[in-house]
C-alpha positions as CSV (number, residue, x, y, z in Angstrom):
1,E,48.8,0.3,-6.3
2,L,49.2,-3.0,-4.4
3,P,51.6,-5.5,-5.8
4,P,50.1,-8.7,-7.3
5,L,49.9,-11.8,-5.1
6,P,53.2,-13.7,-5.3
7,N,53.5,-17.5,-5.2
8,P,53.9,-18.8,-1.6
9,P,57.2,-20.3,-0.7
10,P,57.5,-24.1,-0.2
11,L,56.3,-25.3,3.2
12,P,58.6,-26.9,5.7
13,P,58.1,-30.6,6.5
14,L,56.7,-29.7,9.9
15,L,53.6,-28.0,8.5
16,R,53.1,-30.0,5.3
17,K,51.0,-32.9,6.6
18,T,49.8,-34.1,3.2
19,P,50.8,-33.2,-0.3
20,F,48.6,-30.7,-2.2
21,P,46.6,-32.3,-5.0
22,P,47.5,-31.3,-8.6
23,P,45.3,-28.7,-10.2
24,R,42.1,-30.1,-11.8
25,Q,42.3,-30.1,-15.6
26,P,39.5,-28.3,-17.4
27,R,36.7,-30.6,-18.7
28,P,35.9,-30.4,-22.5
29,R,32.6,-28.6,-23.1
30,R,29.6,-30.6,-24.5
31,G,27.0,-28.1,-25.4
32,P,25.2,-26.7,-28.5
33,A,27.5,-25.5,-31.2
34,A,26.0,-22.0,-31.3
35,R,26.8,-19.8,-28.3
36,P,26.3,-16.1,-27.8
37,A,29.9,-15.7,-26.9
38,P,32.9,-18.2,-26.5
39,R,33.7,-19.1,-22.9
40,P,37.2,-18.5,-21.6
41,P,39.2,-21.6,-20.5
42,R,38.3,-22.9,-17.0
43,R,41.6,-21.9,-15.5
44,A,41.0,-18.3,-16.4
45,R,37.6,-18.3,-14.6
46,R,38.9,-17.7,-11.1
47,R,36.9,-16.0,-8.4
48,R,39.3,-13.0,-8.5
49,I,40.2,-13.0,-4.9
50,S,43.6,-11.6,-5.5
51,R,44.2,-8.4,-3.5
52,F,44.9,-7.5,0.1
53,A,43.9,-4.5,2.2
54,S,47.5,-3.8,3.3
55,S,51.0,-4.7,2.3
56,L,52.0,-5.8,5.9
57,P,53.7,-9.2,6.0
58,G,51.8,-12.3,7.3
59,F,52.9,-15.4,9.1
60,R,52.5,-19.1,8.8
61,G,50.0,-21.3,10.7
62,A,47.7,-24.2,10.5
63,L,44.0,-23.4,10.3
64,K,41.5,-26.0,11.5
65,Q,44.1,-28.6,12.6
66,R,41.4,-29.6,15.0
67,Y,37.7,-28.8,14.5
68,S,37.7,-27.4,18.1
69,D,40.1,-24.7,16.7
70,F,37.1,-23.1,15.1
71,V,34.4,-21.9,17.4
72,V,31.4,-19.9,16.1
73,H,28.6,-18.3,18.1
74,E,25.6,-16.8,16.2
75,V,24.8,-13.1,17.1
76,A,21.1,-12.7,17.3
77,R,19.1,-9.8,15.9
78,D,19.1,-8.1,19.3
79,G,22.9,-8.3,19.5
80,T,23.0,-11.0,22.1
81,L,25.5,-13.9,21.7
82,V,23.9,-17.3,21.2
83,R,25.5,-19.7,23.7
84,L,24.5,-23.0,25.3
85,T,24.0,-22.0,28.9
86,S,21.3,-24.3,30.3
87,F,19.4,-27.5,29.9
88,D,16.5,-26.4,32.1
89,L,12.9,-26.6,30.8
90,P,10.8,-23.4,30.6
91,D,8.3,-22.9,33.5
92,E,5.0,-23.5,31.7
93,V,3.0,-23.6,35.0
94,C,3.7,-19.9,35.8
95,L,2.5,-19.0,32.4
96,S,-0.8,-20.8,32.9
97,S,-1.4,-19.1,36.3
98,S,-0.7,-15.6,34.9
99,L,-3.1,-16.3,32.0
100,A,-5.9,-17.3,34.4
101,D,-5.8,-13.9,35.9
102,T,-6.1,-12.3,32.4
103,D,-9.1,-14.5,31.7
104,D,-10.9,-13.4,34.9
105,E,-10.4,-9.8,33.9
106,A,-11.8,-10.5,30.4
107,E,-14.9,-12.2,31.8
108,A,-15.6,-9.2,34.0
109,D,-15.7,-7.0,30.9
110,L,-18.0,-9.4,29.0
111,P,-21.0,-7.0,28.7
112,R,-18.8,-4.3,27.3
113,A,-17.1,-6.7,24.8
114,L,-20.5,-7.9,23.6
115,E,-21.8,-4.4,23.1
116,S,-18.7,-3.6,21.0
117,F,-19.3,-6.8,19.0
118,R,-22.9,-5.7,18.4
119,L,-21.7,-2.4,16.9
120,L,-19.2,-4.3,14.8
121,C,-21.3,-7.2,13.4
122,G,-25.0,-6.5,14.2
123,D,-27.7,-7.9,16.5
124,A,-27.9,-11.4,14.9
125,D,-24.3,-12.3,15.2
126,C,-24.1,-10.8,18.7
127,E,-26.9,-13.1,19.9
128,V,-25.2,-16.1,18.2
129,L,-22.0,-15.2,20.0
130,R,-23.8,-14.6,23.3
131,G,-25.4,-18.1,23.2
132,F,-22.0,-19.6,22.3
133,L,-20.3,-18.0,25.3
134,S,-23.2,-19.1,27.5
135,S,-22.5,-22.8,26.5
136,V,-18.8,-22.3,27.2
137,S,-19.5,-20.9,30.6
138,E,-21.7,-23.8,31.5
139,G,-18.8,-26.2,30.9
140,D,-20.2,-27.8,27.7
141,S,-17.1,-29.8,26.5
142,D,-18.7,-30.5,23.1
143,V,-19.7,-26.9,22.3
144,S,-19.8,-26.6,18.5
145,P,-18.1,-23.8,16.5
146,I,-20.3,-21.0,15.2
147,I,-20.3,-19.4,11.8
148,L,-21.1,-15.7,11.6
149,S,-23.1,-14.0,8.8
150,P,-21.6,-13.8,5.3
151,D,-19.1,-11.0,4.9
152,A,-17.7,-9.9,1.5
153,D,-15.6,-7.1,3.0
154,K,-12.1,-8.4,3.6
155,A,-11.1,-5.4,5.6
156,H,-14.1,-5.8,7.9
157,R,-13.3,-9.5,8.3
158,L,-9.8,-8.6,9.4
159,E,-11.3,-6.2,11.9
160,V,-13.5,-9.0,13.3
161,H,-10.5,-11.4,13.6
162,D,-8.6,-8.7,15.5
163,F,-11.6,-8.1,17.8
164,F,-11.5,-11.7,19.0
165,K,-7.8,-11.6,19.5
166,R,-8.1,-8.6,21.7
167,N,-11.2,-9.5,23.7
168,F,-11.6,-13.3,23.7
169,I,-8.2,-14.9,23.8
170,F,-9.8,-18.3,24.6
171,L,-11.5,-18.3,21.2
172,V,-10.0,-18.9,17.7
173,T,-11.3,-17.6,14.4
174,D,-10.7,-18.3,10.8
175,T,-12.5,-17.7,7.4
176,V,-14.4,-20.4,5.6
177,E,-16.0,-20.2,2.2
178,H,-19.4,-21.5,0.9
179,S,-19.5,-24.3,-1.6
180,D,-20.6,-21.7,-4.2
181,G,-17.0,-20.4,-4.0
182,V,-18.1,-16.8,-3.5
183,Q,-19.5,-16.2,0.0
184,R,-17.1,-16.1,3.0
185,C,-17.8,-16.2,6.7
186,I,-15.9,-16.1,9.9
187,R,-15.9,-19.3,12.0
188,V,-15.4,-19.2,15.8
189,R,-14.5,-22.0,18.1
190,L,-13.1,-22.7,21.6
191,R,-9.4,-22.7,21.7
192,S,-7.7,-25.9,23.1
193,G,-6.4,-25.3,26.6
194,P,-7.6,-24.9,30.2
195,R,-10.8,-23.1,29.3
196,G,-12.2,-26.2,27.6
197,R,-11.5,-29.3,25.6
198,R,-11.3,-29.4,21.8
199,N,-14.7,-30.0,20.1
200,R,-15.0,-33.7,19.2
201,T,-18.1,-33.6,17.0
202,G,-17.1,-30.8,14.6
203,I,-19.7,-28.5,13.2
204,G,-23.2,-28.9,14.7
205,S,-26.4,-29.5,12.7
206,S,-27.6,-26.1,13.7
207,E,-25.2,-24.3,11.5
208,P,-25.9,-23.3,7.9
209,S,-25.3,-26.0,5.3
210,G,-23.0,-25.7,2.3
211,W,-20.0,-24.3,4.2
212,R,-16.6,-25.9,3.7
213,D,-16.0,-26.4,7.4
214,D,-14.0,-29.6,7.3
215,R,-10.6,-27.8,7.3
216,P,-9.0,-27.9,10.8
217,F,-8.3,-24.6,12.5
218,D,-4.7,-25.2,12.9
219,S,-3.5,-28.2,10.9
220,R,0.2,-27.9,11.7
221,G,1.7,-29.3,14.8
222,S,-0.1,-30.5,17.9
223,V,-3.9,-30.0,18.0
224,T,-3.8,-29.8,21.8
225,W,-1.2,-27.1,22.0
226,P,-1.6,-25.0,25.2
227,Y,-3.1,-21.7,24.1
228,H,-1.0,-19.6,26.5
229,L,2.3,-20.7,25.0
230,G,4.0,-19.2,22.0
231,K,3.5,-21.6,19.0
232,F,7.3,-21.9,18.3
233,L,9.8,-23.5,20.5
234,R,13.1,-21.7,20.2
235,F,16.3,-23.5,21.4
236,H,20.0,-23.2,21.0
237,L,21.7,-25.9,19.0
238,Y,25.3,-26.8,19.9
239,K,27.1,-29.1,17.5
240,E,30.7,-30.4,17.0
241,N,32.1,-31.4,13.6
242,K,28.7,-31.6,12.0
243,D,27.0,-29.3,9.5
244,T,23.7,-27.7,10.5
245,Q,21.5,-29.8,8.3
246,E,23.1,-33.0,9.4
247,A,22.5,-32.2,13.0
248,L,18.9,-31.2,12.4
249,R,18.3,-34.4,10.4
250,V,19.5,-36.4,13.4
251,I,17.2,-34.6,15.8
252,G,14.3,-34.7,13.3
253,K,14.7,-38.5,12.9
254,M,14.5,-39.0,16.7
255,L,11.4,-36.8,17.0
256,G,9.7,-38.1,13.9
257,L,9.9,-34.7,12.1
258,Q,11.0,-33.7,8.6
259,P,14.0,-31.5,8.3
260,R,11.8,-28.8,6.9
261,S,10.1,-28.5,10.3
262,F,13.2,-26.6,11.6
263,R,13.8,-23.0,11.0
264,I,17.2,-21.3,11.2
265,A,18.7,-17.9,10.6
266,G,21.8,-19.3,8.9
267,T,23.9,-22.4,8.5
268,K,27.1,-23.0,10.3
269,D,30.1,-24.9,8.9
270,K,30.8,-28.5,9.6
271,R,34.4,-28.5,10.7
272,A,33.9,-26.4,13.8
273,I,32.1,-26.1,17.2
274,T,29.1,-23.9,16.7
275,T,26.0,-22.6,18.6
276,Q,23.0,-21.1,16.9
277,Q,19.3,-20.5,17.3
278,V,16.6,-22.9,15.9
279,T,12.8,-22.8,16.1
280,L,10.3,-25.6,15.8
281,F,6.5,-25.3,15.4
282,K,4.5,-26.7,18.3
283,V,7.0,-29.1,19.9
284,H,7.4,-29.3,23.7
285,A,10.8,-28.5,25.1
286,S,10.7,-31.7,27.2
287,R,10.8,-33.8,24.0
288,L,14.1,-32.2,22.8
289,A,15.6,-32.1,26.3
290,A,15.1,-35.9,26.5
291,L,17.4,-36.4,23.5
292,N,20.5,-34.8,25.1
293,N,21.8,-38.1,26.6
294,K,21.3,-39.9,23.3
295,L,22.9,-37.3,21.0
296,T,26.6,-37.5,20.1
297,G,28.3,-34.3,19.2
298,I,25.0,-32.4,19.4
299,K,23.3,-30.8,22.4
300,V,20.2,-28.6,22.7
301,G,19.2,-26.2,25.5
302,D,18.1,-22.7,26.4
303,F,14.5,-23.5,25.6
304,N,11.9,-20.8,25.2
305,Y,8.5,-20.4,23.6
306,V,8.1,-17.6,21.1
307,K,5.4,-16.3,18.8
308,E,7.4,-16.3,15.5
309,G,9.8,-18.7,13.9
310,L,13.1,-17.8,12.5
311,V,13.8,-17.1,8.8
312,L,17.0,-17.2,6.8
313,G,19.1,-14.0,7.3
314,Q,17.5,-13.2,10.6
315,L,20.7,-12.7,12.5
316,M,23.2,-9.8,13.1
317,G,26.3,-11.8,12.4
318,N,28.7,-14.4,14.0
319,R,31.3,-14.3,16.7
320,F,34.4,-16.3,15.7
321,T,37.1,-17.7,18.0
322,I,39.8,-19.1,15.7
323,T,43.0,-20.8,16.8
324,L,46.0,-20.9,14.3
325,R,48.4,-23.7,15.4
326,S,52.0,-24.4,14.5
327,V,52.6,-20.7,14.0
328,I,56.0,-19.7,12.6
329,A,57.1,-16.1,12.4
330,E,60.3,-14.2,12.6
331,S,59.3,-12.7,16.0
332,E,56.3,-12.1,18.2
333,D,56.5,-8.5,17.2
334,M,55.8,-9.6,13.6
335,I,52.6,-11.4,14.7
336,K,51.5,-8.3,16.7
337,V,52.1,-6.1,13.7
338,A,50.0,-8.4,11.4
339,V,47.1,-8.7,13.9
340,D,47.1,-4.9,14.6
341,G,47.1,-4.3,10.9
342,L,44.0,-6.5,10.5
343,I,42.2,-4.6,13.2
344,K,43.2,-1.2,11.8
345,N,43.0,-1.8,8.1
346,G,40.4,-4.6,7.9
347,F,40.2,-6.9,4.9
348,I,38.6,-6.7,1.4
349,N,35.1,-8.0,1.9
350,Y,35.3,-10.7,-0.8
351,Y,32.7,-13.4,-1.1
352,G,34.5,-16.6,0.0
353,L,34.9,-19.8,-2.0
354,Q,31.8,-21.3,-0.4
355,R,29.7,-18.8,-2.2
356,F,30.6,-20.6,-5.5
357,G,30.2,-24.2,-4.3
358,S,32.6,-27.1,-4.4
359,A,31.4,-28.9,-7.5
360,S,33.6,-29.3,-10.6
361,V,31.5,-26.6,-12.3
362,P,31.1,-23.7,-9.8
363,T,27.7,-22.2,-9.2
364,H,28.7,-18.9,-10.8
365,L,29.5,-20.7,-14.1
366,V,26.1,-22.4,-14.0
367,G,24.6,-18.9,-13.3
368,A,26.4,-17.5,-16.4
369,T,25.0,-20.3,-18.5
370,L,21.5,-19.6,-17.2
371,L,21.8,-15.9,-17.9
372,R,22.8,-16.7,-21.5
373,G,19.7,-18.9,-21.8
374,E,21.7,-22.1,-22.5
375,W,19.2,-24.4,-20.8
376,R,20.8,-27.7,-22.0
377,S,24.3,-26.7,-21.0
378,A,23.0,-25.6,-17.6
379,C,21.5,-29.0,-17.0
380,D,24.7,-30.6,-18.3
381,D,26.7,-28.5,-15.8
382,M,24.9,-30.0,-12.9
383,N,27.5,-32.4,-11.6
384,G,25.1,-35.2,-10.6
385,V,23.2,-35.1,-13.9
386,R,26.4,-35.3,-15.9
387,E,28.0,-38.2,-13.9
388,H,24.9,-40.4,-13.2
389,Y,22.7,-39.8,-16.3
390,K,25.5,-40.1,-18.8
391,E,27.0,-43.1,-17.0
392,H,23.8,-45.1,-17.4
393,G,22.3,-43.5,-20.5
394,D,18.8,-44.3,-19.1
395,I,16.8,-41.9,-16.9
396,D,15.0,-44.6,-15.0
397,V,18.2,-46.4,-14.1
398,A,19.9,-43.1,-13.3
399,I,17.1,-42.1,-10.9
400,R,17.2,-45.4,-9.1
401,N,20.9,-45.1,-8.5
402,F,20.9,-41.3,-7.9
403,P,21.9,-40.1,-4.4
404,R,18.8,-38.7,-2.7
405,R,20.7,-35.8,-1.2
406,L,21.2,-34.3,-4.7
407,I,17.7,-32.9,-4.9
408,A,18.3,-30.4,-7.7
409,E,19.8,-33.1,-10.0
410,R,17.1,-35.6,-9.2
411,A,14.4,-33.0,-10.0
412,I,16.0,-32.3,-13.4
413,L,16.1,-36.0,-14.4
414,Q,12.5,-36.6,-13.3
415,R,11.3,-33.6,-15.3
416,L,13.3,-34.7,-18.3
417,K,11.7,-38.1,-18.1
418,K,8.3,-36.4,-18.3
419,Y,9.3,-33.8,-20.9
420,P,12.1,-35.2,-22.9
421,G,14.3,-32.6,-24.4
422,N,12.6,-29.7,-22.6
423,Y,15.6,-28.5,-20.6
424,L,14.0,-25.2,-19.4
425,Q,11.1,-27.2,-18.0
426,A,13.7,-29.4,-16.3
427,L,15.4,-26.4,-14.7
428,M,12.1,-25.0,-13.4
429,A,11.7,-28.3,-11.4
430,I,14.6,-27.2,-9.2
431,P,13.5,-25.6,-5.9
432,R,13.2,-21.9,-6.4
433,T,15.8,-21.0,-3.8
434,L,18.4,-23.1,-5.7
435,R,17.5,-21.6,-9.0
436,L,18.1,-18.2,-7.7
437,M,21.3,-19.3,-6.0
438,Y,23.1,-19.7,-9.4
439,V,22.3,-16.2,-10.6
440,H,23.2,-14.7,-7.1
441,S,26.5,-16.5,-7.3
442,Y,27.3,-14.8,-10.7
443,Q,26.5,-11.4,-9.1
444,S,29.0,-12.3,-6.4
445,Y,31.6,-13.3,-9.0
446,L,31.2,-9.9,-10.7
447,W,31.5,-8.1,-7.3
448,N,34.8,-9.9,-6.5
449,H,36.2,-8.9,-9.8
450,A,35.2,-5.3,-9.3
451,A,36.6,-5.2,-5.7
452,S,40.0,-6.5,-7.0
453,M,40.1,-3.9,-9.8
454,R,39.1,-1.1,-7.4
455,A,42.0,-2.0,-5.1
456,G,44.4,-2.4,-8.0
457,M,43.6,0.8,-9.8
458,Y,43.0,3.2,-6.9
459,G,44.4,1.4,-3.8
460,L,42.6,1.4,-0.5
461,S,43.8,4.6,1.1
462,G,40.5,6.5,0.9
463,V,37.5,7.6,-1.1
464,I,38.1,8.6,-4.7
465,E,35.9,10.6,-7.0
466,G,33.2,8.4,-8.6
467,D,33.0,5.9,-5.7
468,L,29.6,4.8,-4.6
469,V,29.0,5.6,-0.9
470,Y,26.1,5.2,1.5
471,K,24.5,8.5,2.1
472,K,25.2,9.8,5.6
473,E,21.5,10.1,6.5
474,C,21.2,6.3,6.1
475,P,24.5,4.7,6.9
476,G,25.0,1.0,7.2
477,E,23.7,-1.8,5.2
478,G,20.1,-2.9,5.4
479,T,18.7,-6.2,6.4
480,V,18.9,-9.0,3.9
481,T,15.6,-9.6,2.3
482,D,14.2,-13.0,3.2
483,A,14.7,-14.9,-0.1
484,S,13.1,-18.0,1.5
485,E,9.5,-16.7,1.2
486,N,8.7,-19.2,-1.6
487,N,11.1,-21.9,-0.5
488,D,9.6,-25.3,-0.7
489,D,12.3,-26.6,1.7
490,H,13.4,-29.6,-0.4
491,T,17.0,-28.5,-0.5
492,N,19.7,-30.8,0.8
493,A,22.5,-30.1,3.3
494,S,25.2,-28.9,0.9
495,E,22.8,-26.9,-1.2
496,M,21.4,-25.2,1.9
497,D,24.9,-24.4,3.0
498,I,25.6,-22.7,-0.3
499,F,22.2,-20.9,-0.4
500,A,22.6,-19.5,3.1
501,E,25.7,-17.8,1.8
502,T,24.1,-16.5,-1.4
503,L,21.4,-14.3,0.0
504,P,22.1,-11.0,-1.8
505,E,21.9,-7.7,0.0
506,E,18.5,-7.1,-1.6
507,T,17.5,-4.1,0.6
508,I,18.4,-1.1,-1.6
509,Q,20.0,1.6,0.5
510,S,20.2,5.2,-0.6
511,V,23.7,5.7,-2.2
512,K,25.3,8.5,-4.1
513,I,28.4,9.0,-6.4
514,A,31.1,10.8,-4.4
515,D,32.0,14.1,-6.1
516,S,34.9,16.5,-5.7
517,E,33.0,18.5,-3.1
518,D,32.6,15.4,-1.0
519,L,36.3,14.7,-1.2
520,L,37.1,18.3,-0.3
521,K,35.0,18.2,2.8
522,A,36.1,14.7,3.7
523,V,32.5,13.7,4.3
524,Y,33.1,10.0,3.5
525,T,35.7,7.5,4.5
526,L,36.7,4.2,2.8
527,E,34.3,2.3,5.1
528,D,31.4,4.1,3.4
529,V,32.5,2.9,-0.1
530,V,30.3,0.1,-1.6
531,L,30.2,-1.8,-4.9
532,P,27.0,-3.0,-6.5
533,L,25.6,-6.4,-7.0
534,P,24.1,-5.7,-10.4
535,G,20.4,-5.4,-10.7
536,S,17.5,-3.3,-12.0
537,E,17.6,-0.8,-9.0
538,T,21.4,-0.4,-8.5
539,L,23.8,2.3,-9.6
540,F,27.3,1.7,-11.0
541,P,30.3,3.7,-9.8
542,G,31.1,7.0,-11.6
543,N,34.7,5.9,-12.4
544,E,36.5,3.1,-14.3
545,V,35.3,0.4,-12.0
546,A,31.9,0.5,-13.6
547,G,33.4,-0.7,-16.9
548,I,34.8,-3.8,-15.2
549,Y,31.2,-5.2,-14.6
550,H,30.3,-4.8,-18.3
551,E,33.6,-6.0,-19.5
552,I,33.5,-9.3,-17.6
553,A,29.8,-9.8,-18.4
554,N,30.4,-9.2,-22.1
555,K,33.2,-11.7,-22.1
556,D,30.7,-14.2,-20.7
557,G,28.1,-13.3,-23.3
558,I,25.9,-11.6,-20.8
559,S,24.2,-8.2,-20.8
560,L,23.6,-6.4,-17.5
561,T,21.0,-4.0,-19.0
562,E,18.7,-6.4,-20.9
563,S,17.7,-10.0,-21.0
564,I,18.3,-12.1,-24.1
565,H,15.5,-14.4,-23.2
566,G,12.1,-14.1,-21.5
567,V,12.7,-16.1,-18.3
568,K,12.7,-13.4,-15.6
569,E,14.3,-15.7,-12.9
570,F,17.4,-16.1,-15.0
571,S,17.9,-12.4,-15.7
572,I,20.0,-9.8,-13.9
573,T,17.5,-7.1,-15.0
574,S,14.7,-8.9,-13.1
575,M,16.6,-8.7,-9.8
576,K,16.7,-5.6,-7.6
577,G,20.4,-6.1,-6.8
578,G,22.1,-4.4,-3.8
579,Y,25.3,-3.0,-2.4
580,R,28.2,-4.4,-0.4
581,R,30.9,-2.7,1.5
582,V,34.4,-2.9,-0.1
583,L,36.2,-3.0,3.3
584,Q,35.2,-4.8,6.4
585,R,37.0,-4.5,9.8
586,P,36.6,-7.2,12.4
587,I,34.5,-6.0,15.3
588,D,35.6,-6.3,18.9
589,C,38.8,-8.1,17.9
590,E,40.8,-9.7,20.7
591,W,43.9,-11.9,20.3
592,D,46.4,-13.8,22.4
593,L,49.6,-15.9,22.0
594,M,49.8,-19.3,23.7
595,T,52.0,-22.3,23.6
596,Y,51.1,-25.9,23.8
597,T,52.9,-29.3,23.9
598,D,50.1,-31.6,23.1
599,D,48.3,-31.4,19.8
600,K,45.2,-33.1,21.3
601,I,44.4,-30.4,23.9
602,H,41.7,-27.9,23.4
603,L,43.0,-24.3,23.4
604,V,39.6,-22.7,23.6
605,E,36.8,-23.2,26.1
606,T,33.5,-24.4,24.5
607,D,30.0,-23.9,25.8
608,L,30.1,-27.4,27.3
609,D,33.3,-26.7,29.1
610,V,31.8,-23.6,30.7
611,L,28.6,-25.5,31.6
612,S,30.6,-28.4,33.1
613,K,32.2,-26.0,35.6
614,A,28.8,-24.5,36.6
615,K,26.9,-27.9,36.7
616,P,29.6,-30.6,36.6
617,S,27.3,-33.5,37.6
618,E,24.6,-32.6,35.0
619,V,27.0,-32.2,32.1
620,N,29.2,-35.1,33.0
621,E,26.1,-37.4,32.9
622,L,25.2,-36.1,29.4
623,L,28.8,-36.5,28.2
624,S,29.1,-40.0,29.6
625,T,26.1,-41.2,27.4
626,G,26.5,-38.9,24.4
627,A,30.1,-38.0,24.3
628,S,30.8,-34.9,22.3
629,H,34.6,-34.2,22.4
630,D,36.7,-36.3,20.1
631,D,40.2,-36.2,21.5
632,S,41.9,-37.9,18.6
633,L,44.1,-35.6,16.5
634,D,42.4,-35.2,13.1
635,T,44.3,-33.2,10.5
636,S,42.2,-34.3,7.5
637,G,40.6,-30.9,7.2
638,A,43.5,-28.8,8.3
639,T,44.5,-25.9,6.1
640,I,48.1,-24.8,6.0
641,L,48.4,-21.0,5.7
642,A,51.7,-20.0,4.0
643,E,53.4,-16.6,4.2
644,T,54.0,-14.8,1.0
645,E,57.6,-13.8,1.8
646,S,60.6,-16.1,2.6
647,I,61.2,-16.7,6.3
648,G,64.6,-17.3,7.8
649,S,65.3,-19.5,10.7
650,S,62.8,-18.9,13.5
651,D,63.5,-18.7,17.2
652,L,59.9,-19.5,18.0
653,L,58.8,-23.0,18.9
654,P,56.4,-24.7,16.4
655,E,54.0,-25.2,19.4
656,L,53.1,-21.5,19.3
657,A,49.4,-20.7,18.6
658,V,47.5,-17.5,17.9
659,K,44.0,-17.2,19.2
660,L,41.7,-14.6,17.6
661,S,38.2,-13.6,18.6
662,F,36.1,-11.2,16.5
663,T,32.6,-10.6,15.2
664,L,31.6,-10.2,11.6
665,P,28.3,-9.1,10.1
666,T,26.2,-11.6,8.2
667,S,27.6,-12.5,4.7
668,S,31.2,-11.6,5.7
669,Y,33.7,-14.4,5.7
670,A,36.1,-15.2,8.5
671,T,38.4,-16.9,6.0
672,M,38.8,-13.6,4.2
673,A,40.0,-12.1,7.5
674,I,42.4,-15.0,8.1
675,R,43.6,-14.7,4.5
676,E,44.5,-11.0,5.1
677,L,46.2,-11.8,8.4
678,T,48.4,-14.6,6.9
679,K,48.7,-13.1,3.3
680,T,47.6,-16.5,2.0
681,S,46.4,-17.3,-1.5
682,T,42.8,-18.6,-1.4
683,S,44.0,-21.7,-3.3
684,F,45.4,-22.8,0.1
685,I,42.1,-22.2,2.0
686,I,39.4,-24.8,2.4
687,D,36.5,-22.3,2.8
688,T,33.8,-24.0,4.8
689,L,32.3,-21.2,6.9
690,G,28.6,-20.6,7.4
691,A,26.7,-17.3,7.2
């Protein structure tokens, strides 16, 4: 059994830049008198990040003394590292030329295509299409769309749509309905592009009346988008000391676009230098490239047109390059032992502090309140509602003075104004992604508790009987289900940062309870051991760890097997749940010791540094007008990492730094790896990492 985490020793004056604030006192509760179960005091409601994967000693260092000490590169789904490597525009002309050849081939097969269409849709529609194609071939710029015969068979309509996609790529189809609201027909028009101009007159008089034909074919983005290009522009976003949503807001404002126009796979933290993929619908690369000499701390490049936009969770992980400065250890060998131990033993795959938010009432406590059905208390726990509404005592005044960035709290107040006293109705006004975030956060809270108890009761030396393990025929975790399907995209920057960290592992893998035969044959290792995020489709371990979930939930007045209210969204039993590995090892970990004499120097090459070597004149011109690097020493966000054991006099200079590079899968936290390396209490870590 691992020993409990001792208190860290006092820090020497060299490392202690600013005094640590005193612990926040618990706030008195103001809720209904009747509760299903009393809540424990706030100080007892810790996130249970209390164990380590090994008993090896750590060392001291300063994390994020400069934001450039934390470099993050997204790892795309195909395993490639997302870097900023070029500002060049994609070659659209070559695409047009190659497409022209394809069109010529299609025209040569026109009789065959029309005969296939006759068999699919009949003689009447075939003659209508033949006449339409004849007008197109004669160069009629105002050729009107055509509407085919009514078709009640959805499967057949899909087959017709697919026919046009395969045989007439210069045409576009959609489905329109009659004013009677029953009949449906397929509408066909000439696609915008080199084959002809967009129809100016709309539907001609020769078409049947009564059809709702006023809807544009493609209402989003540019109506003159070249048909040979993918509809999404994918680019790499490089940013320094800015969170993802802030950077996208700046770009969106310059382009005249709403933040919701951008699609990302995951947010990246603010106090860092990060590179990630972003997609935009129907925006030309030249518009973004023109912003580079106007942007400060932000650059865009590596432009490409693709068919599909990104969704949250659509990444393999992140590659971190972290520099710990002002390192103090008894010897270099001690540092080597600590790093080698991290590589060999890994770290407990805890959910980091960001999973639970930074408000005075953490998101998992709000989640517990929702699971109990205490709607008024849940509204009260929203930090903005409590501070602004209670300060003014008037909803109208509060809304006028309310920060626009706090979307959830504004939604609650506006709904309470419309439905006074209906707190459930007010909660349902919050964007769905944020409503789910609170319950997901409580699942993570339970998981952290269970992981600590699993390590405390049984250690982390191997599989024990009753452990849950991924079956060998389907090892590895599945892809995170896209929880943004119903996202209305009205979340603010801080809420999105939290939500990107709260996507549960909703893909249910096939697991089993390890039995004595499995242990005898040594079929499974500790890396196969998982713990559940409770839900309707998850199993609990077959040992004492299972009781931890129910014990903690019961103390919170929550049942994991049934809902005490009828609101499915706020119930564990209505969620599928998932599984998460107990142990995570850093992938492709590399490390190095270095010394420095100037706190202002960068110890890691950034993407811009690499580009400036390859194209010095181009990058220097960009940096001269939109400087990115801030060479002033900024320690406001620095985190001091203290060793858990006393350290005697050190022979090493304080200007020693440790640089680590490693990859983690999505939803694993680099701060948990650093915590293991330095044996640091999470109370000393400002956890601001992105997914």
